[in-house]
N, C-alpha and C positions, 0 to 999 in steps of 0.2 A: 482508647482509640478503637473504634468499631471498623477496623480495616483488616485486610489480608496481611499476613506477616511479611509478605514479599516487599511491601512498601516501607517497612520499618527501618531497613538499613539505609536507604537514601535519605529518609527523613531524619535519621540520626545525625547526619552531616549538618543539617540546619539546627537541630536541637543543641549541638555542641558549640554553636557560635555564641559568644558572650552577649547577653542581653536580649536574646530571642526566646520566645515561648512558641511552641508549635503544637497544634492540635489538628487531628485528621478524623474525618468521619465519612464513610461511604454512603451513609443515609441522610446526609445533611442537605441534599438538594433533590427536588422532585426529578425523577428520571435518571439520576446519576448512576444507579446500579445497572440500569439497562445499557448504559453507554460505556461502562467500565471506568467511570470518573470517580475520583476520590476528592472531596472538598477539603482543602488544607487551609488552616488559619495560622498566619504568622503575626505575632504581636511583639511590640517593643514599646518603650516609653515614647517613641516618636509617632507611633500609629499602629493601625491594624490593616493587614492585607488578606484577601481571600483569593484562593486559586483553585482552578479546576485541574486537578493533577491526574495524569495518566501514567501507569506503570508499563514500561517497555524494558524487556531484558537487555538486548544489545542494540546499540545505535552506532551506525557507521556512516561515513559520507554517502555510501551507496544507498542506504535505507532511509536516510534523513528526509528526503521529499515526502515519503509516505508517512513518516512520523509527524512531520510538521502539519500535514493535512489532517491527521488524526487529532493533534492537539488543538488546532484551530476549530475543528468540529466541536470539541468540548467547550471551547469558549462560546461558540454561537449558540449552544444549547443551554448554557448556564449563565452567560453574560459575565463570566469571571475570567481573569487573566489565566492563561495556560501555564502549567507547571509540569515539566517532564521529570519523572522519577526513573532512574536507570541504574544498571549495574556499574556502568562506566561511560562517561562522555568524553571522547577524545578532544584534544584542544582544537583541532580543525572544526569539529562539529560544534563545540562550545562557541567559537567565534561566529559561526552562522546563526546559532540560536540567539546570540546577543544582538546581532544585526536585525533579527526578526522580533526582538524584544520578547523572547520566550524564556521564562525562568526555568531553571533546572537544578537538580541535586542528584548526586550519585553515591553509591556505596563506597567509592574509592576516596571520597573527601572533596570532590569538585562541586561547585555551586555557583549559581548566578541568580540574584534577585535585584529588582529595581523598582521598589515601591515605597509606600509611606513608612513601613516598619523598618526597612533597611536597604542599603545598597551593598551587595556582596558580589565579588568576582574572584573566584578561586579556581584555578586550572593547573594542570600539570601533574596531578596525582595519578599514579598508575594503579590498576587493580592488582591484588596479590596473585590472582589466577587469570587465565585467559577468559575474556568476557564471553558469555554464553551467546550462541547463535540462536536463530529463531526456533531451532529444534525440529524443523521439518526438512525432510530430504526432498530431492528433485521429484521422486516418485510420489511421495506424500502430497506434494504441492500440485502435481498433475491431477491426482485423485480429488484433492480438495477443490481444485478449479472445476472439475466435472460436476461435483456436487452442488457447488454454488451456481453453476451454469444451468443445471437441471435438478432442482432440489428434490423432485420426486424420485430420482435415481436412488437415493439412500434407502428407500423402503423396498427396493427390489432384491431378489436373491443374489447372494454373493457372486454366483457364476455369471449372472446378467451384468452386474457392475464390472466384473473383470472383462467380459467380452466387449462391453461398451467403451471402456477406457484403455484397454490393452495392458492393464496392470495385472500382475499374476494374482491368482486366487489367494495365496498365502499373504501377499502384501496387502490386498484389499481387506482381508480379515484383520491383520495387525493394525492398519491405519484406522479403520473404523473403530476398533477397540480402543485405540489411543484417543481418538476424537470423543468417544463416549466417556472415557475416564476424565477428560477435560471439559465435559458437559457441553460440547458442541453438537453431539448426537445424543438423543434420548430414546428411551423405549416407551411405547404406548401399549394399550391392550393387545393381546395376542403377540406381544413382543415385536410389534411393528416399529421400525426405526423411523425417526423424523430428525430433521435439522432443527436445532434450537440456538438462539443467539446467533443467527446467521450473519447479522451485521458485524458482530465482533469477529467471527470467523473470516469474513471478507477482509477486515483490517489486518488480521494475522497473515492471511494469504498474500496481501499486497507487500508486506514487509519481507515475507519469504520469497516472493517473486524477485524483488529487487536485490535481495541478498544472495539467493541460491540459484534461481532459474536464469535470470537475464545474463549473468556472466557466462553461462554455458551456451548461449544462443549465437555466439560469434558475431557480435555487433560490429558493423563497419560503417565509417562516416565518409560521405561523398559530397561533391558540389557539382553544380551545373556548368557546362562549358560556356564560354562567353557568348552572349546573345540568346541563350536558351531560355525557355519560359517554363516555370514550374508546372503550370497548368497542362502544358503539352506533355511533360514527363508523366504526370498523373494519368493522362489519357492513354499514353502508350503502355503504362504499367498494367492497364486492364487487360492487355493482350498477353501478359506473361503468365504462363501456365502455373496454377497453384499459388499465385501471389495474392496477398490480402492487404488492403489499406489499413494502416494502424494510426496511432497517435492523433495528430490534429485533424487529418482528413476523416478518420473514422469518427472522432468526436463530433465534427461538424455534421456528418451524416445523421447523427442521432439528436443533436441539440440545436443545430442551425444558429449557434451563437458564437461562431469563430470564423475568422478569415485566416486560413492556414498559411504559414510562411515556410514551413518545412514539410517534408514528406517522409513518413515512416512506412517502410514496406516489409511485410513479413513474407519471406520467400521459402521455397522448399529447401530443406537442409543441403548444404554444399553448393547451392546455386548462386550465391551472392555475386561472385566475380563475373559469372556469365550474364546475370541480370544487369549488373553495372555496365558491362560492355554493350549490351543491347540498348540500354537507355542512354549510352554515351556519357557516363558519369566519370568524374575525376576524383581521386582520393583527396580528402581534406579532413584532417584530425582537429583543426582549430575552430573553424566556423562552418560546420557541415550544413548543407541544405537538404540532404537526403540521407536517411539512416536505413541501412539494410540489416536484417537479422533473421535467423532461422525461425520458422514456425515452431510453436511450442507444443501443440498437441493436436495434430491433424487427425480427424476433421473437427474435433471439439472446439478448436479456436475460432472457427468461423461463426459470424453472427447468424442467428436464425433468420431465415428469409422473411418470416412474418413479423419480425421485430423491427425491420428497417422501415422508416417512414416512407409513405408514398411520395413519389417525386424526387427521392434522394438520388443525387447524381454520383457518377464515379463507378469504380469497380467494386468488387466484393470487399466487405470489411471484416476485421476481426470482431470478436465478441466485445460488447461494451466494457466488460471487466478488464480485458487485456488492453483495450484502448486507454482506459483510465490509468492503468499501471504504467504504460509507456509515456503518457503525459507527465506523470509524476517523475519519471526517470529523467526527463529533460530539465528538471529543477528550475522552473521559471514560475514566478509568482503569477504571471498572467495565465499560464497554462494550468497552474494549480487551481485557479478559480474555475476554469472550464472543467477540469477533472472533477471538482466537487459538484458542479452542476450535473455532470454526467452521472455521478454517484446518486445524487438526491432525486433527479428526475427520471432516470432510466433504470439504474441497477437496483437500488433498494426497493422500489415498488414491486420488483419481480421476485424478491426474496420472501420466504415464509416468515410469518410473524409469531410462530409458536415460541414459547419460552420468553 
C-alpha cells in the first residue's frame, strides 16, 4: 500500500472481514494526491468496488456537515463512491452516513459498505481512547482563517501578522511552525514563507470551525413574530451597528443562486439579546428562522468590499469562507450544494496554487 500509515488502522477493520481483500493507493488516480484522496479497492467473490477515501481524525455530529462536503468533493473529482476513514465513527454519525450512502471504516471496528463486493453494517464499537480533535485551538483557527483570507499575510514579518490578527507574537510563531511541520506553509528562497496546499488547509479549518470555534460564538435561535416578513428583518439588520449578514444571505450575495429562507446574523459579542429585541425576534430552538451568533474575528471576518459583486443587495456580509462554514453548520443537503458552489466559484479561485 502506497499510503500514509494513518489510514492503515481504519482499513484494517475492512481487511479483517471474512472474504474481503483490500488494497489502497494514494497514486491510483490522477489528482488524488492534491486532494488528499486515497483510492481503495475492495474485492470479494461477489465483485469489486473502488472508493475515493479521505482520512479524517475525529468526526462528530457537529463536524459532520463539513466532512460530508469534503467526501462528496472527492467523489466529484474521481467519479468514485466516497469512503470515510476515521479514528471513530459514533453511531449517530454512522446512521447519517448510511442515509447519505457514504461508506466508512474506523480504527475502532465500525464499518459500512454497500457495494458489489459486500454489504457491511457494523456500529457500536467504542475506541480504546478518546477520539482526537482537529488539533487546532481557537487561536490557531483565527490565525489560519486570516491566512486563508489574505494568503500574502504569511510572507510578512511575524510582528505584522500579530498586529493584523491580534494574536500574540509567540502564538503566531508557534502556529506558523506547526503549519510548516504539517506542510501547509513552505519556505522559498530567502526563507520567504508561502501557503501551500491551501485547499486542504481550508478543509481542515472548516472542520475546526465547526468543532472548536462555533460552539464558543454563543449561537442563539429565533423566529419572526406573526405577520413579520424575513426581508423586512434583513433590511432592519443593516442598521444594527457591527452586524454582518452570514449564511444564506451572504452566500446569495456572492453566488446569486439561492433564495434565502433563514437569516444568519453575526453580531458584536454580547449583543445578541439586544439585537433580537431590536428586530422583535422570539426565541425558537426547534424551527429557527433567524440565527444570531457572535462575530468571530473583527474586522477580519468581514468580506472585502472589492469582492462583493456589483449590485449586491443587503447589508455588509461576512467573508465567503465564514459564509460557507455557516451553511454547512445548518446541515441541509440543499444548502450544502450552495456551500460547495461558493467554495468552487468564489473561495478556491482566491487561494494560492503553490504546492
